[in-house]
Backbone as numpy.savetxt, mean C-alpha at the origin, in Angstrom:
# Nx Ny Nz CAx CAy CAz Cx Cy Cz
17.48 -11.27 -17.89 16.55 -11.54 -16.90 16.54 -10.38 -15.83
15.45 -10.40 -15.01 15.40 -9.32 -14.15 15.77 -10.01 -12.64
16.25 -9.10 -11.83 16.48 -9.62 -10.36 16.03 -8.40 -9.43
15.67 -8.81 -8.28 15.22 -7.81 -7.24 16.43 -6.84 -7.03
17.60 -7.40 -6.86 18.74 -6.49 -6.61 18.94 -5.51 -7.77
18.64 -5.97 -9.02 18.82 -5.09 -10.14 17.81 -3.98 -10.14
16.58 -4.40 -9.79 15.47 -3.36 -9.74 15.72 -2.38 -8.58
16.31 -2.87 -7.52 16.58 -1.96 -6.37 17.52 -0.70 -6.66
18.34 -0.92 -7.58 19.35 0.14 -7.95 19.24 0.65 -9.41
18.30 0.18 -10.15 18.17 0.46 -11.55 17.94 2.01 -11.80
18.58 2.46 -12.78 18.40 3.87 -13.18 17.01 4.12 -13.67
16.19 3.13 -14.07 14.91 3.26 -14.59 13.91 3.70 -13.53
14.40 3.64 -12.27 13.52 4.17 -11.09 13.27 5.69 -11.21
14.14 6.38 -12.00 14.07 7.80 -12.11 12.76 7.99 -12.83
12.16 7.12 -13.54 10.86 7.33 -14.34 9.74 7.38 -13.31
9.92 7.10 -12.09 8.82 6.93 -11.10 8.63 8.28 -10.33
8.84 9.35 -11.08 8.53 10.72 -10.44 7.04 10.93 -10.26
6.69 11.69 -9.22 7.50 12.33 -8.29 7.97 11.44 -7.16
7.56 10.24 -7.14 7.78 9.33 -6.01 9.35 9.07 -5.86
10.06 8.79 -6.91 11.42 8.51 -6.78 12.18 9.55 -5.98
12.04 10.89 -6.44 12.67 11.95 -5.71 12.30 12.02 -4.28
11.07 11.77 -4.02 10.56 11.82 -2.57 11.23 10.75 -1.77
11.40 9.50 -2.24 12.00 8.50 -1.54 13.54 8.70 -1.30
14.18 9.17 -2.41 15.60 9.51 -2.25 15.84 10.55 -1.20
15.07 11.60 -1.29 15.10 12.75 -0.45 14.91 12.22 0.99
13.82 11.55 1.19 13.52 11.05 2.53 14.62 10.20 3.24
15.18 9.24 2.41 16.22 8.41 3.03 17.61 8.92 2.78
17.71 9.97 2.05 19.06 10.56 1.73 20.04 9.63 1.14
19.44 8.73 0.25 20.30 7.68 -0.31 19.56 7.11 -1.52
19.97 7.16 -2.79 19.30 6.66 -3.91 19.06 5.11 -3.85
19.94 4.45 -3.12 19.81 3.02 -3.14 19.31 2.51 -1.75
18.32 3.22 -1.13 17.75 3.04 0.14 17.26 1.62 0.41
16.51 1.06 -0.52 15.91 -0.27 -0.37 17.02 -1.30 -0.48
17.90 -1.13 -1.40 19.06 -2.11 -1.53 19.82 -2.11 -0.21
20.11 -1.07 0.34 20.94 -0.94 1.51 20.09 -1.65 2.66
18.89 -1.33 2.82 18.04 -1.96 3.89 18.04 -3.41 3.86
17.84 -3.97 2.61 17.74 -5.49 2.44 19.08 -6.13 2.66
20.11 -5.56 2.01 21.42 -6.16 2.20 21.93 -6.18 3.66
21.70 -5.05 4.31 22.13 -4.96 5.72 21.36 -5.96 6.62
20.02 -6.01 6.29 19.25 -7.08 7.09 19.72 -8.44 6.86
19.97 -8.83 5.59 20.48 -10.16 5.23 21.91 -10.39 5.94
22.73 -9.34 6.01 23.96 -9.50 6.61 24.02 -9.40 8.15
22.86 -9.03 8.63 22.84 -8.94 10.17 23.37 -7.73 10.71
23.39 -6.52 9.93 23.89 -5.33 10.45 22.79 -4.21 10.18
23.16 -3.06 10.75 22.09 -2.02 10.59 20.92 -2.15 11.55
19.94 -1.47 11.40 18.69 -1.43 12.23 18.15 -2.92 12.60
18.06 -3.66 11.55 17.60 -5.04 11.75 18.73 -5.98 11.77
19.54 -5.87 12.68 20.76 -6.63 12.75 20.55 -8.06 13.35
21.60 -8.83 13.64 21.45 -10.19 14.06 20.86 -10.32 15.42
20.71 -9.21 16.11 20.10 -9.25 17.47 18.66 -9.31 17.40
18.07 -9.01 16.24 16.57 -9.00 15.99 16.18 -10.47 15.67
14.89 -10.72 15.83 14.42 -12.07 15.65 14.47 -12.46 14.12
14.58 -13.77 13.93 14.60 -14.22 12.51 13.31 -13.81 11.77
12.21 -13.84 12.57 10.92 -13.59 11.98 10.92 -12.09 11.50
11.50 -11.15 12.28 11.47 -9.71 11.95 12.31 -9.53 10.68
13.55 -10.14 10.69 14.49 -9.92 9.59 13.90 -10.53 8.22
13.25 -11.70 8.41 12.55 -12.19 7.24 11.51 -11.38 6.74
10.64 -10.80 7.70 9.62 -9.86 7.23 10.06 -8.61 6.50
11.15 -8.06 7.02 11.81 -6.89 6.31 12.19 -7.20 4.96
12.95 -8.27 4.78 13.51 -8.67 3.42 12.30 -8.92 2.40
11.35 -9.71 2.84 10.40 -10.06 1.92 9.43 -8.95 1.45
8.98 -8.20 2.57 8.00 -7.06 2.27 8.75 -5.86 1.65
10.00 -5.66 2.07 10.74 -4.47 1.42 10.93 -4.86 -0.08
11.27 -6.09 -0.39 11.44 -6.49 -1.76 10.20 -6.25 -2.58
9.02 -6.61 -2.04 7.75 -6.43 -2.81 7.26 -4.99 -2.77
7.35 -4.29 -1.69 6.52 -3.01 -1.59 7.45 -1.79 -1.43
8.81 -2.01 -1.36 9.76 -0.88 -1.64 10.35 -0.95 -2.93
10.90 -2.11 -3.26 11.67 -2.29 -4.52 10.68 -2.43 -5.68
9.77 -3.36 -5.71 8.96 -3.60 -6.88 7.74 -2.59 -6.98
7.36 -2.00 -5.88 6.39 -0.89 -5.99 6.91 0.33 -6.74
8.09 0.73 -6.47 8.64 1.90 -7.20 8.87 1.53 -8.72
9.26 0.31 -8.89 9.46 -0.18 -10.31 8.12 -0.17 -11.01
7.08 -0.56 -10.28 5.69 -0.44 -10.90 5.35 0.97 -11.30
5.55 1.91 -10.46 5.23 3.30 -10.79 6.12 3.78 -11.95
7.38 3.35 -12.02 8.27 3.64 -13.15 7.61 3.05 -14.50
7.14 1.81 -14.43 6.63 1.25 -15.60 5.29 1.85 -16.01
4.57 2.31 -15.02 3.30 3.04 -15.48 3.64 4.26 -16.23
4.58 5.10 -15.65 4.94 6.29 -16.27 5.65 6.08 -17.62
6.39 4.93 -17.68 7.08 4.62 -18.91 6.12 4.25 -20.06
5.06 3.57 -19.64 4.03 3.23 -20.76 3.28 4.43 -21.24
3.08 5.53 -20.40 2.50 6.66 -20.89 3.39 7.46 -21.89
4.77 7.54 -21.48 5.81 8.10 -22.28 5.92 7.37 -23.59
5.81 6.02 -23.55 5.96 5.16 -24.70 4.78 5.46 -25.62
3.54 5.68 -25.08 2.46 6.01 -25.92 2.67 7.28 -26.73
3.27 8.27 -26.08 3.50 9.48 -26.64 4.60 9.52 -27.73
5.53 8.42 -27.61 6.61 8.36 -28.57 6.63 7.17 -29.46
5.54 6.31 -29.42 5.63 5.10 -30.17 5.39 5.25 -31.61
5.85 4.41 -32.49 5.53 4.47 -33.91 4.15 4.18 -34.14
3.61 4.78 -35.27 2.24 4.58 -35.52 1.78 3.13 -35.82
2.76 2.24 -36.14 2.43 0.88 -36.29 2.19 0.14 -35.00
2.42 0.81 -33.89 2.03 0.17 -32.62 3.04 -1.02 -32.23
4.19 -1.14 -32.86 5.04 -2.18 -32.54 5.96 -1.94 -31.39
6.32 -2.88 -30.51 7.19 -2.62 -29.36 8.37 -3.52 -29.46
9.52 -3.18 -28.96 10.72 -3.85 -29.02 10.56 -5.25 -28.42
10.10 -5.33 -27.15 10.05 -6.53 -26.47 8.55 -6.95 -26.08
8.29 -6.76 -24.87 6.91 -7.01 -24.41 6.08 -5.69 -24.44
4.74 -5.88 -24.54 3.83 -4.77 -24.45 4.11 -4.05 -23.15
4.30 -2.73 -23.16 4.68 -2.07 -21.98 3.58 -2.21 -20.84
2.22 -2.18 -21.23 1.23 -2.30 -20.30 1.10 -3.72 -19.68
1.56 -4.71 -20.41 1.56 -6.07 -19.83 2.51 -6.10 -18.68
3.60 -5.36 -18.71 4.57 -5.30 -17.58 3.91 -4.63 -16.35
3.12 -3.64 -16.68 2.33 -2.92 -15.49 1.44 -4.02 -14.86
0.59 -4.74 -15.63 -0.20 -5.76 -15.16 0.57 -6.76 -14.36
1.64 -7.24 -14.80 2.50 -8.23 -14.18 2.88 -7.68 -12.77
3.31 -6.49 -12.73 3.83 -5.98 -11.43 2.71 -5.78 -10.40
1.52 -5.59 -10.92 0.37 -5.42 -9.99 -0.09 -6.80 -9.52
-0.29 -7.77 -10.44 -0.95 -9.03 -10.15 0.14 -10.09 -9.79
1.20 -10.23 -10.39 2.18 -11.30 -10.16 1.78 -12.50 -11.01
2.43 -13.69 -10.60 2.31 -14.88 -11.45 1.48 -15.98 -10.75
1.05 -15.69 -9.54 0.38 -16.76 -8.68 -1.09 -16.76 -8.56
-1.76 -15.77 -9.18 -3.19 -15.53 -8.94 -4.06 -16.46 -9.77
-3.50 -17.14 -10.81 -4.30 -18.17 -11.55 -5.27 -17.42 -12.54
-6.33 -18.23 -12.87 -7.26 -17.88 -13.92 -8.62 -17.57 -13.25
-8.83 -17.76 -11.91 -10.14 -17.46 -11.31 -10.44 -16.02 -11.28
-11.68 -15.73 -11.37 -12.13 -14.29 -11.10 -11.67 -13.79 -9.84
-11.00 -12.74 -9.75 -10.58 -12.07 -8.57 -9.19 -12.70 -8.04
-8.81 -13.66 -8.71 -7.42 -14.25 -8.34 -7.58 -15.59 -7.61
-6.46 -16.08 -7.08 -6.44 -17.41 -6.40 -7.28 -17.31 -5.17
-7.96 -18.51 -4.89 -8.84 -18.65 -3.74 -7.98 -18.82 -2.47
-6.68 -19.12 -2.58 -5.76 -19.12 -1.56 -5.20 -17.69 -1.39
-5.66 -16.94 -0.39 -5.23 -15.62 -0.21 -3.82 -15.39 0.07
-3.05 -16.45 0.37 -1.58 -16.36 0.49 -0.80 -16.50 -0.69
-1.45 -16.81 -1.76 -0.76 -17.07 -3.11 -0.08 -15.77 -3.64
-0.91 -14.75 -3.79 -0.31 -13.60 -4.45 0.52 -12.75 -3.54
1.70 -12.27 -4.06 2.67 -11.62 -3.21 2.82 -10.19 -3.66
1.94 -9.70 -4.55 2.05 -8.32 -5.12 0.89 -7.45 -4.49
0.72 -6.28 -5.11 -0.23 -5.46 -4.68 -1.63 -6.16 -4.71
-1.91 -6.90 -5.82 -3.28 -7.52 -5.95 -3.49 -8.47 -4.77
-2.45 -9.25 -4.48 -2.65 -10.23 -3.25 -2.77 -9.56 -1.97
-2.03 -8.43 -1.83 -2.16 -7.65 -0.56 -3.56 -7.00 -0.45
-4.14 -6.59 -1.57 -5.41 -6.02 -1.57 -6.45 -7.08 -1.15
-6.31 -8.30 -1.67 -7.19 -9.43 -1.29 -7.13 -9.65 0.22
-5.98 -9.69 0.78 -5.79 -9.98 2.15 -6.40 -8.82 3.11
-6.10 -7.65 2.69 -6.66 -6.50 3.42 -8.20 -6.37 3.34
-8.68 -6.83 2.12 -10.15 -6.66 1.87 -10.91 -7.39 2.86
-10.51 -8.57 3.35 -11.18 -9.29 4.43 -11.28 -8.51 5.67
-10.07 -8.08 6.06 -10.03 -7.36 7.43 -10.80 -6.07 7.39
-10.84 -5.35 6.33 -11.27 -3.93 6.40 -12.66 -3.86 5.64
-13.25 -5.03 5.30 -14.59 -5.09 4.83 -14.71 -4.30 3.50
-13.71 -4.53 2.47 -13.62 -3.77 1.25 -13.72 -4.74 0.10
-14.52 -5.93 0.27 -14.70 -6.88 -0.77 -16.01 -6.46 -1.60
-15.94 -6.86 -2.93 -17.12 -6.64 -3.70 -18.18 -7.84 -3.66
-19.11 -7.74 -4.37 -20.18 -8.73 -4.30 -19.71 -10.18 -4.76
-18.73 -10.20 -5.55 -18.13 -11.43 -6.01 -17.18 -12.03 -4.99
-16.81 -11.30 -3.89 -15.97 -11.81 -2.88 -14.58 -11.51 -2.99
-14.22 -10.57 -3.82 -12.71 -10.18 -3.89 -12.71 -8.65 -3.78
-11.44 -8.21 -3.57 -11.20 -6.78 -3.19 -11.75 -5.81 -4.20
-12.53 -4.85 -3.76 -12.97 -3.81 -4.67 -11.92 -3.04 -5.38
-10.79 -2.85 -4.61 -9.74 -2.14 -5.32 -9.12 -2.98 -6.43
-9.16 -4.25 -6.27 -8.66 -5.16 -7.48 -9.66 -5.15 -8.60
-10.96 -5.10 -8.29 -11.86 -4.97 -9.44 -11.73 -3.73 -10.22
-11.53 -2.55 -9.43 -11.18 -1.36 -10.11 -9.92 -1.31 -10.93
-8.90 -1.98 -10.41 -7.56 -2.01 -11.09 -7.72 -2.84 -12.36
-8.50 -3.93 -12.36 -8.71 -4.83 -13.45 -9.39 -4.05 -14.60
-10.37 -3.28 -14.25 -11.02 -2.45 -15.24 -10.03 -1.32 -15.87
-9.31 -0.72 -15.09 -8.31 0.19 -15.45 -7.29 -0.36 -16.35
-6.83 -1.61 -16.06 -5.84 -2.21 -16.81 -6.19 -2.57 -18.22
-7.47 -3.05 -18.33 -8.06 -3.30 -19.63 -8.23 -2.05 -20.36
-8.71 -0.96 -19.72 -8.78 0.32 -20.40 -7.52 0.88 -20.81
-6.51 0.84 -19.94 -5.16 1.33 -20.36 -4.61 0.63 -21.51
-4.68 -0.59 -21.61 -4.20 -1.36 -22.83 -4.88 -0.91 -24.05
-6.17 -0.76 -24.04 -6.88 -0.19 -25.23 -6.42 1.15 -25.61
-6.25 1.99 -24.60 -5.86 3.37 -24.75 -4.49 3.49 -25.37
-3.54 2.59 -24.83 -2.17 2.62 -25.36 -2.14 2.20 -26.75
-2.90 1.04 -27.11 -2.88 0.63 -28.52 -3.62 1.53 -29.44
-4.52 2.26 -29.00 -5.11 3.27 -29.88 -4.41 4.65 -29.78
-3.31 4.68 -29.05 -2.55 5.90 -28.97 -3.38 7.03 -28.41
-4.37 6.80 -27.52 -5.19 7.79 -26.85 -4.36 8.17 -25.49
-3.31 8.89 -25.69 -2.36 9.15 -24.73 -2.85 9.94 -23.50
-3.67 10.89 -23.77 -4.29 11.73 -22.78 -5.19 10.92 -21.80
-5.87 10.06 -22.45 -6.82 9.19 -21.74 -6.01 8.17 -20.94
-4.96 7.71 -21.51 -4.06 6.71 -20.82 -3.34 7.40 -19.59
-2.95 8.63 -19.73 -2.35 9.32 -18.58 -3.44 9.45 -17.44
-4.66 9.70 -17.73 -5.72 9.79 -16.65 -5.82 8.41 -16.01
-5.88 7.35 -16.81 -6.05 6.04 -16.29 -4.77 5.63 -15.42
-3.70 6.05 -15.85 -2.39 5.82 -15.18 -2.43 6.43 -13.71
-2.90 7.66 -13.66 -2.92 8.39 -12.45 -3.94 7.64 -11.42
-5.03 7.19 -12.04 -6.03 6.50 -11.20 -5.41 5.17 -10.68
-4.65 4.40 -11.52 -3.99 3.23 -11.06 -3.01 3.52 -9.91
-2.25 4.59 -10.06 -1.25 4.81 -9.04 -1.88 5.21 -7.66
-3.04 5.91 -7.74 -3.78 6.14 -6.47 -4.22 4.88 -5.90
-4.85 4.11 -6.66 -5.53 2.83 -6.25 -4.53 1.89 -5.64
-3.33 1.87 -6.12 -2.31 0.84 -5.60 -1.80 1.23 -4.21
-2.17 2.57 -3.83 -1.81 2.93 -2.42 -2.77 2.41 -1.40
-3.95 2.02 -1.84 -4.95 1.58 -0.87 -4.54 0.41 -0.05
-4.10 -0.76 -0.70 -3.63 -1.92 0.13 -2.49 -1.56 1.01
-1.63 -0.65 0.61 -0.50 -0.29 1.46 -0.93 0.50 2.68
-1.82 1.40 2.44 -2.39 2.26 3.63 -3.11 1.24 4.56
-3.94 0.29 4.00 -4.65 -0.56 4.84 -3.65 -1.44 5.74
-2.56 -1.77 5.14 -1.49 -2.58 5.75 -0.91 -1.77 7.01
-0.60 -0.52 6.71 -0.18 0.34 7.81 -1.17 0.31 9.02
-2.39 0.46 8.69 -3.49 0.48 9.68 -3.57 -0.90 10.41
-3.46 -1.95 9.71 -3.48 -3.33 10.25 -2.48 -3.46 11.30
-1.23 -3.01 11.07 -0.13 -3.19 11.93 -0.19 -2.05 13.13
-0.81 -0.92 12.76 -1.12 0.03 13.96 -2.00 -0.63 14.89
-3.00 -1.38 14.54 -4.04 -1.91 15.43 -3.34 -3.08 16.20
-2.49 -3.86 15.45 -1.82 -5.00 16.13 -0.71 -4.57 17.00
-0.07 -3.49 16.73 1.07 -3.01 17.47 0.78 -1.97 18.52
-0.42 -1.54 18.64 -0.81 -0.53 19.59 -0.24 -0.84 21.05
0.60 0.11 21.48 1.24 0.01 22.86 2.18 -1.20 22.93
2.60 -1.72 21.84 3.60 -2.79 21.76 4.96 -2.27 22.09
5.68 -3.02 22.86 7.07 -2.55 23.12 7.93 -2.65 21.87
8.77 -1.66 21.63 9.66 -1.71 20.51 10.67 -2.79 20.57
10.90 -3.38 21.76 11.83 -4.50 21.91 11.24 -5.80 21.58
9.92 -5.79 21.21 9.31 -7.18 20.94 10.00 -7.85 19.81
10.01 -9.11 19.75 10.60 -9.83 18.61 9.51 -10.23 17.59
8.31 -9.69 17.76 7.23 -10.05 16.83 7.48 -9.52 15.43
7.25 -10.28 14.40 7.30 -9.80 13.04 6.36 -8.67 12.83
5.24 -8.48 13.58 4.46 -7.36 13.31 5.01 -6.05 13.50
6.04 -5.96 14.42 6.76 -4.77 14.66 7.49 -4.27 13.40
8.17 -5.24 12.74 9.01 -5.02 11.52 7.90 -4.67 10.40
6.93 -5.41 10.23 6.02 -5.22 9.13 5.36 -3.81 9.19
5.04 -3.38 10.44 4.43 -2.10 10.56 5.39 -0.97 10.04
6.61 -1.07 10.26 7.55 -0.09 9.96 7.83 -0.17 8.40
8.01 -1.39 7.83 8.17 -1.44 6.45 7.02 -0.97 5.59
5.81 -1.33 6.03 4.65 -0.72 5.23 4.59 0.85 5.40
4.91 1.31 6.53 5.00 2.73 6.80 6.04 3.43 5.83
7.19 2.83 5.76 8.24 3.30 4.93 7.82 3.37 3.42
6.86 2.39 3.00 6.46 2.28 1.60 5.54 3.50 1.25
4.86 4.10 2.22 4.07 5.20 1.90 4.41 6.59 2.38
5.18 6.62 3.50 5.47 7.97 4.12 6.12 8.99 3.20
7.14 8.59 2.43 7.64 9.66 1.44 6.61 10.13 0.39
5.62 9.33 0.09 4.61 9.68 -0.84 3.52 10.63 -0.05
3.25 10.25 1.09 2.32 10.98 1.90 2.88 12.38 2.21
4.27 12.51 2.32 4.85 13.69 2.66 4.64 14.68 1.54
4.52 14.30 0.38 4.32 15.19 -0.79 2.99 15.98 -0.63
1.96 15.20 -0.13 0.56 15.72 -0.23 0.07 16.24 1.22
0.63 15.53 2.27 0.15 15.84 3.63 1.23 15.62 4.63
2.17 16.57 4.79 3.34 16.42 5.62 2.93 16.15 7.12
1.93 16.83 7.62 1.48 16.59 8.90 1.14 15.15 9.29
0.39 14.47 8.26 0.13 13.09 8.49 1.23 12.20 8.37
2.18 12.48 7.52 3.40 11.67 7.35 4.17 11.73 8.65
4.15 12.89 9.43 4.88 12.97 10.77 4.17 12.00 11.70
2.85 11.98 11.71 2.10 11.09 12.67 2.38 9.67 12.40
2.33 9.33 11.10 2.65 7.86 10.77 4.09 7.50 11.22
5.03 8.38 10.97 6.46 8.11 11.40 6.57 8.04 12.81
5.89 8.91 13.53 6.02 8.82 15.03 5.47 7.54 15.76
4.37 7.00 15.07 3.73 5.92 15.63 4.12 4.53 15.12
4.70 4.54 13.87 4.97 3.21 13.20 6.37 2.78 13.23
7.35 3.81 13.41 8.72 3.48 13.35 9.22 3.02 14.69
10.05 2.08 14.63 10.59 1.45 15.90 11.74 2.26 16.46
11.57 2.80 17.68 12.61 3.40 18.48 13.08 2.62 19.71
14.26 2.20 19.74 14.74 1.45 20.89 14.27 1.84 22.23
13.62 0.90 22.90 13.14 1.20 24.23 11.79 1.87 24.34
11.22 2.18 23.15 9.99 2.99 23.05 8.78 2.15 23.03
7.68 2.75 22.75 6.40 2.02 22.56 5.78 2.36 21.28
5.31 1.43 20.49 4.72 1.72 19.24 3.34 2.14 19.29
2.95 2.87 18.29 1.58 3.48 18.21 1.06 4.06 19.48
2.02 4.97 20.05 1.69 5.51 21.24 0.40 6.48 21.29
0.07 7.08 20.13 -1.02 7.87 19.96 -2.41 7.05 19.80
-2.19 5.82 19.57 -3.33 4.90 19.36 -3.71 4.71 17.92
-4.35 3.54 17.63 -4.52 3.15 16.28 -5.52 4.16 15.56
-6.49 4.73 16.24 -7.30 5.63 15.63 -6.54 6.96 15.14
-5.52 7.30 15.89 -4.72 8.48 15.35 -4.10 8.18 14.07
-3.57 6.93 13.95 -3.00 6.46 12.70 -4.04 6.45 11.65
-5.24 5.92 11.93 -6.34 6.00 11.00 -6.67 7.34 10.56
-6.80 8.24 11.48 -7.03 9.63 11.05 -6.06 10.26 10.16
-4.79 9.89 10.40 -3.70 10.45 9.50 -3.76 9.69 8.21
-4.11 8.48 8.09 -4.30 7.79 6.79 -5.46 8.33 6.00
-6.59 8.68 6.73 -7.75 9.11 6.09 -7.47 10.57 5.49
-6.68 11.39 6.30 -6.39 12.64 5.82 -5.44 12.63 4.65
-4.49 11.72 4.69 -3.53 11.56 3.64 -4.23 11.09 2.36
-5.12 10.07 2.50 -5.92 9.55 1.36 -6.71 10.74 0.64
-7.37 11.45 1.54 -8.17 12.57 0.98 -7.34 13.52 0.23
-6.10 13.83 0.69 -5.19 14.75 -0.01 -4.59 14.23 -1.23
-4.44 12.93 -1.33 -3.92 12.34 -2.53 -5.03 12.22 -3.62
-6.32 12.12 -3.19 -7.42 11.94 -4.10 -8.07 10.60 -4.05
-7.89 10.01 -2.89 -8.52 8.67 -2.56 -9.58 8.98 -1.59
-10.82 8.44 -1.69 -11.81 8.57 -0.73 -11.47 7.79 0.56
-11.34 8.45 1.70 -11.08 7.65 2.91 -11.97 6.41 3.03
-13.24 6.40 2.62 -14.14 5.29 2.56 -13.55 4.07 1.89
-12.81 4.29 0.91 -12.19 3.25 0.05 -11.30 2.35 1.01
-10.73 2.93 2.10 -9.76 2.24 2.94 -10.53 1.20 3.85
-11.88 1.38 3.90 -12.65 0.50 4.74 -12.41 0.72 6.18
-12.70 -0.15 7.16 -12.57 0.13 8.53 -12.70 -1.18 9.34
-12.24 -1.09 10.61 -12.53 -2.18 11.48 -13.18 -1.65 12.82
-13.63 -2.50 13.70 -14.22 -1.85 14.90 -13.13 -1.09 15.76
-11.98 -1.37 15.55 -10.77 -0.84 16.31 -10.42 0.63 15.72
-10.61 0.77 14.54 -10.15 2.12 13.87 -10.89 2.28 12.53
-11.12 3.56 12.25 -11.87 3.88 11.10 -11.25 5.19 10.39
-10.64 4.99 9.22 -9.95 6.10 8.45 -10.88 7.19 8.12
-12.14 6.84 7.98 -13.26 7.78 7.54 -13.98 8.50 8.61
-13.44 8.35 9.90 -14.16 8.92 11.03 -14.28 10.36 10.96
-13.28 11.13 10.41 -13.28 12.58 10.30 -14.09 13.05 9.15
-14.48 12.05 8.26 -15.23 12.41 7.01 -16.58 11.87 6.95
-17.20 11.65 8.08 -18.54 11.23 8.16 -18.74 9.75 8.59
-17.73 9.06 8.93 -17.80 7.75 9.36 -17.95 6.75 8.33
-17.60 5.52 8.66 -17.59 4.45 7.61 -18.97 3.80 7.40
-19.07 3.36 6.13 -20.31 2.60 5.85 -20.03 1.09 5.97
-18.83 0.69 6.34 -18.47 -0.62 6.37 -19.27 -1.43 7.40
-19.70 -2.64 6.99 -20.44 -3.57 7.95 -19.65 -3.92 9.12
-18.34 -3.73 9.11 -17.58 -4.09 10.26 -17.80 -3.14 11.41
-18.27 -1.80 11.09 -18.39 -0.78 12.01 -19.91 -0.60 12.41
-20.72 -0.77 11.34 -22.24 -0.47 11.56 -22.77 -1.15 12.78
-22.57 -2.48 12.90 -23.21 -3.25 13.99 -22.68 -2.67 15.31
-21.37 -2.31 15.47 -20.86 -1.75 16.59 -21.58 -0.49 16.98
-21.68 0.42 15.95 -22.41 1.62 16.25 -23.84 1.45 16.61
-24.47 0.62 15.94 -25.84 0.34 16.26 -26.05 -0.24 17.72
-25.19 -1.09 18.05 -25.18 -1.71 19.46 -24.99 -0.57 20.45
-24.06 0.31 20.16 -23.81 1.43 21.08 -25.01 2.33 21.14
-25.68 2.52 20.03 -26.81 3.39 20.02 -28.03 2.80 20.79
-28.19 1.48 20.64 -29.27 0.76 21.28 -28.99 0.83 22.80
-27.79 0.64 23.19 -27.47 0.59 24.71 -27.74 2.00 25.22
-27.31 3.03 24.47 -27.52 4.41 24.96 -28.98 4.68 25.13
-29.77 4.24 24.17 -31.16 4.55 24.24 -31.94 3.82 25.36
-31.43 2.60 25.61 -31.87 1.71 26.78 -31.61 2.46 28.06
-30.42 2.99 28.17 -29.91 3.70 29.34 -30.86 4.92 29.64
-31.09 5.67 28.50 -31.90 6.93 28.63 -33.30 6.56 29.11
-33.88 5.48 28.46 -35.22 5.05 28.80 -35.37 4.71 30.33
-34.30 3.91 30.85 -34.32 3.50 32.15 -34.32 4.75 33.04
-33.40 5.65 32.80 -33.22 6.90 33.58 -34.48 7.68 33.66
-35.12 7.81 32.51 -36.38 8.62 32.44 -37.42 7.83 33.17
């Protein structure tokens, strides 16, 4: 059987390159997520017993899902590609179909049989469920009412299974890279969600939002650092908790700009991150088409025109 603690220290994480090396180098410890979770449970380290129960609970649950399991997901995606290149022509596998494991780590076991997943947005605890929750806030739902990123992931998962079974390994590799990029979208949206909620928040606050902002930032900063070091530094300066300091000191839009730049460098359209009236990751790339922002911009334009008319 599998366990979170086993995943956190498994040698199979080395298959998650280049992300594995990036995380190990950033934290200067190969077992960084295991150490974080164990210390928090034991009440020592950064999230020690002086921190609120809500914060420590948030660190443990979200680090388990989006530090431990996320890296395992990337390792499984890479492993499936390697499996394709080395599998016997009869297409038989020792245990489970390797692509089924990829799907399981993206979707989880709580989404049910409904199109788009469970109608209860709190059910899913993996990337799929996170995408659903962020889709509502950032106006990135499709016409059927669920996250666009999940719709794209679903199509790619079906494509990848067919490519693996047909041993179309080059096509599978392309599909795998697309999936890896898409799975970053809900994580980036989550960083922005907590940048908005924590703007000018005291680092001494006991709110779980403070801890959640840092954990989600930890989940992407080592990856962002590969493609856009300057944006990684902005995220670190604004999202990490420093005793006695203030969070998101540069403002939520500065975080949004960094996320938009990072997304663009990684190969994700900043528009795919969506937006809110408080912050728009696509602002430096032409502005968002999100309905969350359009009414606000239209209202501002109408007000300005009215003012000009009155003055004239």
